[in-house]
VOTIMAR-828184 format. One record per residue: residue number from 1; residue in one letter; x negated, y negated, z of N, C-alpha, C in turn. Coordinates in nm, 3 decimals. Example, Ala and Ser with C-alpha at 12.3 -4.5 7.8 and 13.67 -1.06 7.14 Angstrom:
REM VOTIMAR-828184
{r 1, "A", {-1.319, 0.569, 0.780}, {-1.230, 0.450, 0.780}, {-1.320, 0.330, 0.780}};
{r 2, "S", {-1.285, 0.225, 0.708}, {-1.367, 0.106, 0.714}, {-1.290, -0.003, 0.787}};
This chain:
REM VOTIMAR-828184
{r 1, "X", {-2.332, -0.231, -0.690}, {-2.204, -0.188, -0.654}, {-2.135, -0.129, -0.779}};
{r 2, "X", {-2.089, -0.007, -0.761}, {-2.018, 0.062, -0.866}, {-1.878, 0.094, -0.816}};
{r 3, "X", {-1.777, 0.069, -0.898}, {-1.641, 0.105, -0.860}, {-1.593, 0.226, -0.952}};
{r 4, "X", {-1.554, 0.326, -0.889}, {-1.493, 0.439, -0.962}, {-1.356, 0.466, -0.900}};
{r 5, "X", {-1.256, 0.454, -0.984}, {-1.121, 0.468, -0.948}, {-1.084, 0.369, -0.828}};
{r 6, "X", {-1.139, 0.250, -0.834}, {-1.107, 0.148, -0.733}, {-1.192, 0.157, -0.601}};
{r 7, "X", {-1.277, 0.262, -0.593}, {-1.356, 0.273, -0.469}, {-1.503, 0.247, -0.499}};
{r 8, "X", {-1.569, 0.184, -0.405}, {-1.712, 0.159, -0.421}, {-1.785, 0.291, -0.389}};
{r 9, "X", {-1.870, 0.333, -0.482}, {-1.944, 0.453, -0.463}, {-2.096, 0.429, -0.486}};
{r 10, "X", {-2.177, 0.523, -0.435}, {-2.318, 0.511, -0.450}, {-2.361, 0.617, -0.558}};
{r 11, "X", {-2.365, 0.564, -0.686}, {-2.402, 0.652, -0.798}, {-2.496, 0.582, -0.894}};
{r 12, "X", {-2.558, 0.471, -0.853}, {-2.646, 0.398, -0.941}, {-2.757, 0.484, -0.992}};
{r 13, "X", {-2.780, 0.483, -1.121}, {-2.885, 0.560, -1.184}, {-2.848, 0.700, -1.219}};
{r 14, "X", {-2.732, 0.747, -1.174}, {-2.687, 0.888, -1.208}, {-2.643, 0.891, -1.352}};
{r 15, "X", {-2.658, 1.008, -1.411}, {-2.597, 1.035, -1.540}, {-2.455, 1.073, -1.515}};
{r 16, "X", {-2.369, 1.015, -1.594}, {-2.224, 1.034, -1.575}, {-2.185, 1.175, -1.561}};
{r 17, "X", {-2.236, 1.264, -1.652}, {-2.199, 1.404, -1.647}, {-2.238, 1.468, -1.514}};
{r 18, "X", {-2.350, 1.427, -1.455}, {-2.395, 1.480, -1.328}, {-2.304, 1.435, -1.215}};
{r 19, "X", {-2.258, 1.310, -1.223}, {-2.162, 1.262, -1.125}, {-2.033, 1.342, -1.130}};
{r 20, "X", {-1.985, 1.360, -1.257}, {-1.860, 1.438, -1.272}, {-1.874, 1.583, -1.214}};
{r 21, "X", {-1.984, 1.645, -1.241}, {-2.010, 1.780, -1.183}, {-2.014, 1.775, -1.030}};
{r 22, "X", {-2.082, 1.677, -0.972}, {-2.094, 1.662, -0.832}, {-1.956, 1.646, -0.767}};
{r 23, "X", {-1.867, 1.579, -0.836}, {-1.735, 1.550, -0.778}, {-1.628, 1.654, -0.824}};
{r 24, "X", {-1.678, 1.760, -0.891}, {-1.588, 1.870, -0.937}, {-1.484, 1.836, -1.035}};
{r 25, "X", {-1.511, 1.739, -1.125}, {-1.421, 1.711, -1.233}, {-1.440, 1.809, -1.350}};
{r 26, "X", {-1.334, 1.845, -1.413}, {-1.332, 1.934, -1.525}, {-1.329, 1.849, -1.654}};
{r 27, "X", {-1.436, 1.845, -1.730}, {-1.448, 1.756, -1.847}, {-1.330, 1.767, -1.947}};
{r 28, "X", {-1.276, 1.890, -1.963}, {-1.170, 1.902, -2.062}, {-1.037, 1.853, -2.017}};
{r 29, "X", {-1.031, 1.809, -1.888}, {-0.902, 1.762, -1.829}, {-0.911, 1.616, -1.782}};
{r 30, "X", {-1.007, 1.537, -1.835}, {-1.019, 1.402, -1.795}, {-1.044, 1.308, -1.911}};
{r 31, "X", {-1.016, 1.185, -1.890}, {-1.051, 1.079, -1.983}, {-1.116, 0.970, -1.897}};
{r 32, "X", {-1.212, 0.900, -1.955}, {-1.285, 0.801, -1.876}, {-1.283, 0.661, -1.949}};
{r 33, "X", {-1.250, 0.562, -1.867}, {-1.263, 0.424, -1.911}, {-1.389, 0.373, -1.849}};
{r 34, "X", {-1.482, 0.327, -1.922}, {-1.609, 0.284, -1.873}, {-1.627, 0.136, -1.908}};
{r 35, "X", {-1.617, 0.047, -1.813}, {-1.625, -0.099, -1.828}, {-1.527, -0.146, -1.932}};
{r 36, "X", {-1.405, -0.094, -1.931}, {-1.297, -0.145, -2.014}, {-1.284, -0.073, -2.148}};
{r 37, "X", {-1.374, 0.021, -2.176}, {-1.370, 0.094, -2.307}, {-1.354, 0.238, -2.276}};
{r 38, "X", {-1.275, 0.309, -2.364}, {-1.264, 0.458, -2.350}, {-1.397, 0.516, -2.397}};
{r 39, "X", {-1.452, 0.602, -2.312}, {-1.580, 0.665, -2.342}, {-1.559, 0.802, -2.403}};
{r 40, "X", {-1.613, 0.830, -2.521}, {-1.599, 0.961, -2.574}, {-1.671, 1.068, -2.496}};
{r 41, "X", {-1.615, 1.186, -2.484}, {-1.674, 1.295, -2.409}, {-1.819, 1.325, -2.451}};
{r 42, "X", {-1.848, 1.302, -2.575}, {-1.988, 1.323, -2.626}, {-2.091, 1.230, -2.563}};
{r 43, "X", {-2.048, 1.126, -2.501}, {-2.133, 1.030, -2.440}, {-2.153, 1.051, -2.290}};
{r 44, "X", {-2.079, 1.141, -2.228}, {-2.087, 1.166, -2.083}, {-2.228, 1.204, -2.037}};
{r 45, "X", {-2.299, 1.284, -2.122}, {-2.429, 1.331, -2.080}, {-2.543, 1.231, -2.106}};
{r 46, "X", {-2.515, 1.126, -2.176}, {-2.620, 1.024, -2.203}, {-2.587, 0.885, -2.148}};
{r 47, "X", {-2.485, 0.880, -2.068}, {-2.444, 0.752, -2.004}, {-2.497, 0.744, -1.862}};
{r 48, "X", {-2.582, 0.641, -1.838}, {-2.633, 0.624, -1.706}, {-2.546, 0.521, -1.632}};
{r 49, "X", {-2.505, 0.552, -1.514}, {-2.421, 0.465, -1.430}, {-2.510, 0.353, -1.379}};
{r 50, "X", {-2.469, 0.229, -1.405}, {-2.552, 0.112, -1.364}, {-2.476, 0.028, -1.262}};
{r 51, "X", {-2.550, -0.048, -1.185}, {-2.492, -0.136, -1.089}, {-2.400, -0.230, -1.162}};
{r 52, "X", {-2.281, -0.253, -1.105}, {-2.180, -0.340, -1.165}, {-2.081, -0.266, -1.259}};
{r 53, "X", {-2.100, -0.138, -1.283}, {-2.010, -0.064, -1.370}, {-1.880, -0.048, -1.298}};
{r 54, "X", {-1.771, -0.043, -1.385}, {-1.633, -0.013, -1.332}, {-1.589, 0.101, -1.417}};
{r 55, "X", {-1.556, 0.215, -1.348}, {-1.520, 0.336, -1.417}, {-1.389, 0.387, -1.364}};
{r 56, "X", {-1.297, 0.424, -1.453}, {-1.173, 0.485, -1.420}, {-1.164, 0.626, -1.477}};
{r 57, "X", {-1.140, 0.720, -1.394}, {-1.134, 0.860, -1.436}, {-0.985, 0.904, -1.424}};
{r 58, "X", {-0.924, 0.940, -1.537}, {-0.789, 0.987, -1.540}, {-0.783, 1.138, -1.562}};
{r 59, "X", {-0.719, 1.206, -1.472}, {-0.710, 1.355, -1.479}, {-0.574, 1.390, -1.539}};
{r 60, "X", {-0.578, 1.483, -1.637}, {-0.454, 1.532, -1.697}, {-0.400, 1.652, -1.621}};
{r 61, "X", {-0.273, 1.654, -1.600}, {-0.209, 1.765, -1.525}, {-0.099, 1.824, -1.614}};
{r 62, "X", {-0.099, 1.959, -1.624}, {0.003, 2.024, -1.699}, {0.123, 2.051, -1.615}};
{r 63, "X", {0.233, 2.077, -1.678}, {0.351, 2.104, -1.606}, {0.473, 2.098, -1.700}};
{r 64, "X", {0.589, 2.125, -1.643}, {0.701, 2.125, -1.733}, {0.828, 2.103, -1.661}};
């Protein structure tokens, strides 16, 4: 079981960057908390999503 933004998803074994692409996230406009730690963008392509992971994806929005 993997939770991403509070929802259970089926992404076990996926590389995080592949998941982000599949879900149409723009890497330059997000920050990721991976199991309670902020994950550097440089690690997105070598992080494998494992059973039990809890991931929060925060999207930045511009405005004024």
